[in-house]
N, C-alpha and C positions, 0 to 999 in steps of 0.2 A: 504493500500500500504506500503510495507516494503522497507525502504531505509537504507543505512549504511552511516556513516560519510565518507567524501572524503578520509581521511587517517585513517585507523583503527589503534588502539593502539595494540602494540605487547604485548604478555602475560607478558614478563619480565617488560616492561615499566609500564603496569597497576599495577602489584603487587608491584613493587618497588615504584611507585608514590604514591600508597595508604599507603604504609608502612612508607616512609620517612617523610611524613607530620605528621602522628600521633606520630611518634617517637619524632620529634621536639616539637610538641605541648605538649606531656606528659612529656618530659624532662623539658620544661619550667614550667609546672604545678607542677611537683614534687620537683624541686629545691626550690620552694616556700614552699612546705610541710615540707621539711627538715629544712629550715631556720625558719619556724614558730615555730618549737620546739627548735632548737639549738641556734638561733641568735636573732630573733625579740623580744622575751620577754624582753631581756636586753637592746636592742638598741632602740626599738620603744615603749615599754610599761614598763618602769622601775617602780619598786615599792617594798615595803618591803615584800609583800606577793608573793612568787614565783608562787604559784598555780594560783593566780589571774592574774598575768602577762602572764602565759601560756594560760589561758582561753581567755584572751583578744586577744592574738596573734592568737589563733585558731579561734576566732570569725571573724577576717579578712580573714582567710583561707576559711571560709564558704561563704563569699561574692561571690566568683566566682561561686558557685553552683546556686545562685539566678540570677546571670548574664547569665549563660549558656542557660536557656530557652529563654531569650531575644535574644541571639545570634542565637538560633535555629529558632526563629520566623522571625528574619530579614534575616539571610543568607538562611534559608529554603525557604522563599518567593522567593528570587532571584534565588536560586538554582533550584526551580521548574519552574520558569518563563524564565530565560535566560540561564540556564545550570549549570552543576556541576563544570566545569573547572574554569571559572572566579571567581565564588563564593569561591572555595577552595583557590585560590591564595590570595584573599582579606582577608579571615579568617586567613590564615597563617601569613600574614603581621600584622594583628591586634594583634594577640597573641605575635608575636615576638617583636613588638614595645613596648608593655606594659611590657614585661619581661625585656628588656634592660633598660628601664627607672628605674626599681626597683634598678638596680645596681648602679645608680647614686644618689639615694635619700639621703638626709641628715638625721642624726639621731635625736632622741628626744632631746639629749643634745645640739644640734646645733640650732634647730628652734622650739623646743617645740611641741605643739599640732599639728602644721602643718605637722610634719613628719608622724604620723600615718594616717592623712587624705590623704596625697599623696600616702601612701602605699595602702590604701583602694581603691583609684581611679585606681591605676595600677592593683590591684587584680581584680577589676571589669572588666577592659579591657581584662585581661587574660581569664576571664570567658566567655565574649562575643565572643572572638576569638575561644576558644575551643568549644563553643556551636555550631558554624557554621562549624568547621573543621570536627568533628567526623562523622556526618551524611554523608557529601559529600565524605569522604574517603571510608567509607563502601560502598556507592553506586557506586563509581568508580570501586571497586572490583567486587561486586556481579552483577552489571548490565552488566559486561563483562564476566560473568561466565556461563558455561553450567549448566543446571538445576540440574544435578546429582552431581555437585561439588560446589554448591553455598555456603555451609558452609565452604568449604575448601578455596575458594577465599575470603570469608568474614572474615576469621580469620587473614589474612595478616595485615590489618590495626589494628586489635586487638593486634597483636604482638608488635605494637609500644608502648603499655603501659609498658610491662616488660622491653623492651629495653631502653625506656626513663627513667624508674626507675633505671635500672642498671647504666646508664650513669650519672644520677643525684646523686645517692647514692655513686657511685664510685668517682665522682668529689669531693663531700664533704669529703669522706674518705681520698683521697689524700691530700686535703687541710688541714684537721685537723691533719693529720699525719706528714705533712712537715712544717707546720707553728706553731709557739708557739701560745698559746691562745690569747695573746694581738694582734699579727699581724692578726690572723684569724678574730677576732672580729673587728679589725680596718679596714682592706681592703680585706682580703682573701675571705670572704663570698660573696663579690661583683663579683668576677671573673666569676663564672658560669652564672650569670645573663647577664653580658656584653658579654661573649663569645658565648652565644646562638645566637647572631647576625650572626655568621659565619654559623651556622647550618641553620638558616632561609634563608640565601642567597642560600645555596645549594638546599633547598627545593623549593625555589621560581623558580630557574632555571629549575628544573625537572618538576614542575607543569606546567610551561609555555609550555612545549613540548608535553603535553598530549592533545589528541583530545577528543571531547565530546563522551559520552557513546551512544551506539546503541539504548538502550531503550528510552533515552530522545529524540534522533533524530527522532525515529519512532513516538513517541507521538506528537512531534512538527509538523511533516509532516502530520499526520492525524488530526491535529488541535484539540487535546484533552486537551489542556491547560485549567486550571481553572483560573478565574479572580483573586481571592484572596485565595491561598491555605489554609491559616490559618482558614479562615471562613468556607471553605468547610470541613476541619477537624472537627471543632466544630459542624457542622450541620449533617454530614453524618458518622463520624467515632469516635463518643464519646466513644463507648464501647472499641474500639481498643486503644484509647488514655488512658483510665482509667486503664484497666486491663494490657495493655502493660507496663504502668508505674510501677504498683505494681509487675509485673512479673520480672522487672529488679532491684527492690529495694535490694534484697539480694546481688546482684553483688557488689553494692556500700558499703553496710554495712560490709560485710566480708573483702573487700579490705582495707577500711580505719581503721578497727580495727587491721588488720594485719600490717599496715604500721604506720600511725600517732599515734594511741593509743599505739601500742606496742613499738614504738620508745620512747614515753614519759614514759611508764611503765618501760621499761628496764633501762633507764638512771636515772629516778627520784626515782623509788621505789625499783628496784632490784640492783641499784647502779653499773650497768655496765658502763664502760667508753663509750664515744661517738664512739670511734673506734670499740669497741666490739659490741655495738648495731648495728652499720652500717654494720659490717661484717656479723653478723647474718641475718640481713635483706636482704643484697645482696645475700647471699647464698640461702635464701628461694625464692628469685625472680627467680632463675634458675628453680625451680619447677613450678612456675607460667608460665614461658615461655614454658616449656616442655609440659605442659598439655593443652595448647591452641590448638596446631595442633592435639593432640590426641582426644580432645573433638570434633573437627571439623570433623574428619574422622568418629567418631561414629555418630555424628549428621546427616551426609549425608546418613548413613545407616539406622538409626532408626527414624530419624526426629528431627528437632530442638526443637520442643515443648517437646517431650518425654525426650530428653537429658537434657533439663533445669529442668524438674520435678525431675529426678533422682539426678541431682547435688544439687538442693535446699533441697531435703530430706536429702542428705548426710551432708549438711551444718547445718541443724537443729540438727542432731545428734552430730556433731562436737561441737556445742555450749554448750553441756552438760559437756564438759571436760575442760573448761577454768580454773577453780580453781585447778584441780588436777595437771595440768602441770605448771601453772605460779606460784602458791604458793610454788612450790618445790624450786625455786631459782636456779635450776640446769641449767648450760649453755647448756648441751646436751638436756635436756628435753624441755627447752624453744625453742631451735633451731629446734628440731623435731616438736614442736607444730607450729612454724612459717611455716615450710616447708609443713606440712599437710594442714594448712589453705590456703597457697598460691597455692597448688596443686588443692584444691577444687575451689579456685578462678579461676584457669585456666579452669576447667571444665564448669563453668557457663559463663565465659567471652568469651570463644571461639565462641560459636554459638549465643550469644545474639544479635549481630549486624545484622546477617542474619535474625534471627527470627523477630526482630522488623521491619526490612525493608519489610519482606513478608506480614506484616499486612496491607500494604497500596499500592494502585495503583501508577503507575509511576508519575502521575500528582501531587500528594501530598506526594510522598514518602520521599523526602528530609526533608520536614517540619515534617511529621508524625514520622519518625524514630528518628529524632533529638530531637523533643519535648518529646517523651516518655522516651528516654534515659536520657535526662537532667532534666526532672521533677523527675525521679527516683533518680537523683543525689541530688536534694534538700531534698527529703524524706529520702534517705538512707545514704547520706554522709555529707551534709552541717553541721549537728550538731552531727554526729555519734561520732567523737573523744571526743567532750565535754561531750556528754551524757554518754559515757562509763567511762570517767574520774570521772564524778560526781557519777555514780552508784558504781564504784569501791571504791570511798572514803566513801560513805554512807552505802552501802549494801554489798560490797565485790565482788570479781571476779565472783563468781557463778552466780550472777544476770546479769553481763555483758554477760556471755554466754547465759543466758535466753533471753536477748535482741536480740542477734543474731539469736537464734532459732525461736523466735517469728517472726522476719523479714522473715526468710526462709519459715515458714509455710504460711505467707501471700502471698509470691510469688507462692508457690505451689497451693494454692486455686485459685489465679488469672490465672495461667497457665491451670488449669482444666476448668475454666469458659470460657476463651477466645476462639474465633472461630478458627477452624482448617483450614479455608479457606486460600489459598495462592493466591495472586493476580498475574496476568500475567506479565511477564517481557518482 
């Protein structure tokens, strides 16, 4: 028996509701990434060895990726049991509260070792929130989509990533450009963390107005709910979890090499100023944003799986040219390299949410899509910047590129192995 919610979501409300939440979440997530390179090494991990301080700071950055699967399991459970809407609201508030708290933390000079411990706790909270947010936002879009436009609808929450990155990078650019270094390190870096509370309030209001998705309501009416979604996943969908995770690994590796690793490389090794490095990164993000909808259109025509295979193969080839571009030290060549990498990121990121969601039925879809995506984050992103920095220091940039190419080939193999079956919406 098919039923619909009492009040159906309008197309604009669905797409904006899915976009605004991920924009806020990724803004919060990325301001931490910028601060982890530009601020936290000095304020929370001071030491005589700058490289060690940066690595310690990036280690706290990786904590969120281990927290994200926990958020996926917890929020995914309730998202599959009680609905997408309530779960999305709580996930947004969890992320927002953790981010605002970072803006009020004391430095190492004030309270010693307590400072980095508090920072790690807040970062853990960010990870838990984002782990629950992403899957719900994607489902909000695709479970309201017609079958022939599922990738197109599914790319709207994905657009939150480049928009959030533009907002976070732009905020840091404005602050570093308008404040002297002492004021920026003293209080300026705190502004984006505290100001994110305003964005959270906007997202909270919009999310409260959204009604439940038709697919979830139909499953509920037909009494198809499972008792414990996470257990059902492990019993019946192990293959989808395993190969779905590795299929998404490349998406994370290429992104965090193009952002966190490149921000560190450009400022520390190529000696670009913070302003120059942020401008180059922000310009490249425009290509990331532009190619997300392009990839979605193609994915709806040729299939999500095939689109991801082509994108991953292109990334594997791209990885062979790391040294040629970055060792040049040319602003133009480095910027071109960043733009190309971000364009490829758009090609793989656009359809990945829809692809992962289609691997699972409605009753475990929130948990399944969230877990695969966030487990891929642990493998592909948690240590990617640190691994790349270590490889570059010990073996050179050529092997950083090989690292990316290897990850891309793993994703290609996983995409070839995984089932082509799409579950009913």
